[in-house]
C-alpha positions in Angstrom: 0.0 0.0 0.0 1.4 3.4 -1.0 1.5 6.3 1.4 1.3 10.0 0.8 1.7 12.7 3.5 0.1 16.0 2.7 0.7 19.1 4.9 -2.1 21.5 4.6 -1.6 25.1 5.8 -5.2 26.0 5.2 -7.0 25.0 8.4 -10.4 25.8 6.7 -9.7 23.2 4.1 -8.8 20.6 6.7 -12.0 21.5 8.6 -14.1 21.1 5.5 -12.5 17.8 4.6 -13.2 16.6 8.2 -16.9 17.8 7.9 -17.3 16.0 4.6 -15.9 12.8 6.1 -18.2 13.1 9.1 -21.2 13.6 6.7 -20.2 10.5 4.8 -19.5 8.5 8.0 -15.9 7.8 7.0 -12.5 8.9 8.2 -10.9 12.1 6.8 -8.2 9.8 5.2 -10.9 7.8 3.4 -12.6 11.0 2.3 -9.3 12.3 0.9 -8.8 9.0 -0.9 -12.3 9.2 -2.4 -11.6 12.7 -3.6 -8.3 11.6 -5.2 -10.0 8.6 -6.9 -12.7 10.8 -8.4 -10.1 13.4 -9.5 -7.9 10.8 -11.2 -10.7 8.7 -12.7 -9.9 5.6 -10.6 -13.1 3.5 -9.9 -14.4 3.9 -6.3 -14.2 1.1 -3.8 -17.2 -0.3 -2.0 -16.8 2.1 1.0 -16.7 5.2 -1.3 -19.7 4.0 -3.3 -21.6 3.6 -0.1 -20.6 7.1 1.1 -21.8 8.5 -2.2 -25.1 6.7 -1.9 -25.5 8.0 1.7 -24.7 11.5 0.5 -27.4 11.3 -2.2 -29.9 9.8 0.2 -29.2 12.7 2.6 -30.4 15.1 0.0 -34.0 13.9 0.7 -34.1 13.5 4.4 -37.2 12.0 6.1 -38.3 10.3 2.9 -38.4 6.6 2.4 -36.0 5.5 -0.2 -37.5 3.2 -2.9 -36.2 -0.4 -2.8 -34.8 -1.3 -6.2 -36.0 -4.9 -5.7 -39.6 -3.7 -5.5 -39.1 -1.6 -8.6 -37.7 -4.6 -10.5 -40.6 -6.9 -9.4 -43.2 -4.3 -10.5 -41.5 -3.9 -13.8 -41.3 -7.6 -14.4 -45.0 -8.1 -13.6 -46.1 -5.7 -16.4 
């Protein structure tokens, strides 16, 4: 596993990265990795895809998310 150490002088940037990580329920390191993957076009791992799904679901709070299985069954019965 490779390792990169980044020293960030901009505290607001570090704070924002930490807030994003908290929102996505992942570590700041995992958040930074997901950002780098998106920026470089590397496919996201399972954890990052789940974080993205959670972020999208958070856009419509207090609403039940439609189960894809139900949608498939409805479509097949037509």
